[in-house]
C-alpha positions in Angstrom: 0.0 0.0 0.0 2.9 2.4 0.8 4.4 1.8 -2.6 1.1 2.6 -4.3 0.7 5.8 -2.3 4.2 6.9 -3.3 3.5 6.2 -7.0 0.3 8.2 -6.8 2.1 11.1 -5.2 4.7 11.1 -7.9 2.0 11.0 -10.6 0.1 13.9 -9.0 3.3 15.9 -8.9 3.5 15.6 -12.6 0.2 17.4 -13.1 -3.1 16.1 -14.5 -2.3 16.9 -18.2 0.9 15.0 -18.0 -0.6 12.0 -16.3 -3.5 11.9 -18.8 -1.0 12.0 -21.7 1.0 9.2 -20.2 -2.1 7.0 -19.7 -3.3 7.7 -23.2 0.1 6.8 -24.7 0.2 3.6 -22.6 -3.3 2.7 -23.7 -2.5 3.3 -27.4 0.7 1.2 -27.1 -1.1 -1.7 -25.5 -3.9 -1.6 -28.1 -1.2 -1.6 -30.8 0.8 -4.4 -29.1 -2.2 -6.7 -28.8 -3.3 -6.2 -32.4 -4.2 -9.4 -34.3 -4.5 -8.8 -38.0 -5.8 -11.3 -40.4 -3.2 -13.1 -42.6 -3.3 -14.7 -46.0 -1.4 -18.0 -46.0 0.0 -19.3 -49.3 -2.4 -21.3 -51.3 0.0 -24.3 -51.3 0.3 -27.4 -49.2 4.0 -28.0 -49.8 5.4 -25.0 -47.8 6.5 -24.2 -44.3 5.7 -20.6 -43.2 7.1 -18.5 -40.4 5.4 -19.0 -37.0 6.1 -15.5 -35.9 6.4 -11.9 -37.0 9.8 -10.4 -36.6 13.4 -10.7 -37.8 15.3 -13.9 -38.4 18.3 -13.6 -36.1 19.9 -17.0 -37.1 19.5 -20.1 -39.3 21.4 -23.0 -37.8 22.2 -26.5 -39.0 21.3 -29.6 -37.0 23.7 -32.5 -37.6 23.1 -35.8 -35.9 21.1 -34.2 -33.2 23.6 -31.4 -32.6 23.4 -27.7 -33.5 26.3 -25.7 -34.8 26.3 -22.6 -32.5 27.8 -19.8 -34.6 28.2 -17.2 -31.8 30.4 -19.7 -29.9 32.6 -20.7 -32.8 32.2 -24.4 -33.7 30.8 -25.5 -30.3 28.0 -27.9 -30.7 24.8 -27.7 -28.7 22.5 -30.7 -28.3 19.0 -30.3 -29.7 17.5 -31.3 -26.4 19.0 -28.2 -24.9 16.7 -26.2 -27.2 13.5 -28.3 -26.8 14.2 -29.8 -23.3 12.9 -33.1 -24.5 15.0 -36.2 -25.2 12.1 -37.9 -27.0 12.0 -35.4 -29.9 14.2 -36.8 -32.8 15.5 -34.3 -35.4 18.8 -35.9 -36.4 19.2 -33.5 -39.4 17.6 -30.2 -40.1 17.6 -26.5 -39.5 16.5 -24.1 -36.8 15.2 -20.6 -37.6 15.3 -18.1 -34.7 12.8 -15.2 -35.1 13.0 -12.3 -32.7 9.8 -10.3 -32.1 10.3 -6.7 -31.0 7.7 -5.0 -28.8 6.4 -3.4 -32.1 5.8 -6.7 -33.9 2.5 -8.7 -33.9 2.9 -11.3 -31.1 0.4 -13.8 -32.2 2.0 -17.1 -33.4 0.7 -19.2 -36.3 1.1 -22.8 -37.4 4.0 -23.2 -39.9 2.3 -26.2 -41.5 -1.1 -28.0 -41.7 -1.4 -31.1 -39.6 -2.0 -32.5 -36.2 -0.7 -31.2 -32.8 1.1 -34.3 -31.5 2.9 -32.8 -28.5 2.9 -29.7 -26.2 5.3 -29.2 -23.4 5.6 -26.3 -21.0 8.8 -25.4 -19.1 9.0 -22.9 -16.3 12.6 -21.9 -17.0 14.1 -18.5 -16.3 13.5 -15.0 -17.5 16.8 -13.9 -18.9 17.2 -10.9 -21.2 16.9 -12.2 -24.8 20.3 -10.6 -25.5 21.8 -13.0 -23.1 23.3 -16.0 -25.0 21.9 -18.4 -22.4 18.3 -17.2 -22.8 17.8 -19.4 -25.8 18.4 -22.5 -23.7 17.3 -21.5 -20.2 14.2 -19.2 -20.6 10.6 -20.1 -19.9 9.2 -21.8 -23.0 6.5 -23.8 -24.7 7.2 -26.4 -27.3 4.5 -27.3 -29.8 5.1 -30.2 -32.2 2.9 -30.5 -35.3 2.9 -33.5 -37.7 2.2 -32.9 -41.4 -0.1 -35.4 -43.2 3.0 -36.5 -45.2 4.6 -37.8 -41.9 7.3 -35.3 -41.0 7.1 -33.1 -37.8 8.1 -29.5 -37.0 8.6 -28.0 -33.6 7.7 -24.4 -32.6 9.5 -23.2 -29.5 8.0 -20.1 -27.9 10.6 -18.4 -25.7 9.6 -15.9 -23.2 11.4 -12.7 -22.4 12.5 -10.9 -19.2 9.7 -8.4 -18.7 6.6 -10.6 -18.3 7.4 -14.0 -19.6 3.8 -14.9 -20.4 3.1 -17.5 -23.0 -0.4 -18.3 -24.3 -1.1 -21.6 -26.1 -4.3 -21.7 -28.2 -4.2 -25.4 -29.1 -4.0 -28.8 -27.4 -2.7 -32.2 -28.3 -4.8 -33.9 -30.9 -6.0 -30.7 -32.5 -5.9 -30.5 -36.3 -4.5 -27.1 -37.5 -4.5 -25.4 -40.8 -1.5 -23.6 -42.4 -1.3 -20.2 -40.8 -3.8 -20.9 -38.1 -3.3 -19.0 -34.8 -1.7 -21.3 -32.2 -0.6 -19.0 -29.5 0.9 -15.6 -28.3 3.9 -14.4 -26.3 3.5 -11.3 -24.3 6.0 -8.5 -25.0 9.5 -8.8 -26.6 10.1 -12.5 -27.2 11.5 -15.1 -29.6 10.2 -18.1 -31.5 12.4 -20.9 -32.8 11.2 -23.1 -35.7 12.8 -26.5 -36.1 12.4 -28.2 -39.5 13.9 -31.7 -40.1 15.8 -32.4 -43.3 14.2 -34.7 -45.9 14.4 -35.3 -49.6 13.3 -32.3 -51.8 13.3 -29.9 -48.9 14.4 -26.4 -49.9 15.0 -23.8 -47.2 14.4 -20.2 -48.2 14.5 -18.1 -45.0 17.7 -16.1 -44.5 19.4 -14.4 -41.6 18.3 -10.8 -41.2 15.1 -11.3 -43.2 11.9 -9.6 -42.0 9.1 -12.3 -41.7 5.4 -12.4 -41.1 3.5 -15.2 -39.3 1.4 -17.4 -41.5 2.6 -15.7 -44.7 6.4 -15.7 -45.2 7.6 -19.0 -46.7 10.7 -20.3 -45.0 10.9 -23.7 -46.8 9.3 -25.7 -49.7 9.1 -29.4 -50.2 
């Protein structure tokens, strides 16, 4: 109660016009942050789209269950350190890391059509996303979706320092369409997309590229 009174005293010292301006600005920002525009997924079945709005901050190779970690030279990280699950098998493939700034849409969408076969929630920590360890240690939700053709992809929702709230809109057993809403992360956050390698797979997403959930094609098969 004492802290609340102190805060109110500080606000009153600013003057009513200033307080009103701050509250209006905050309201507008929150309305902008929570926006959820419609998207137009590609009219194709043989594509993998971005699960999140934002910027691709890395594209990494998975080789025999290990990830080449570029920011640490040639050090290899086990895939289970990303998904925190020894049961998920992606012996070869790629990981796309998409960073969502506070100004990006934070609703996540399904990168493929298929069935939700696994969802795992991990409490983790709330490290700043600029911290190298945040990718491995932060609070997260892993959603695994299986395509009708038999391959699986994993979406890893990674929470940030400020709030760390992850919302999941689907449950195991649900059938999802390409580009369908599957969740949201509150405030600045990151989403990793893990795609296994298989014949005729062509990855298109590149480091530094601006992407949009449900629309930007990251791979074709």
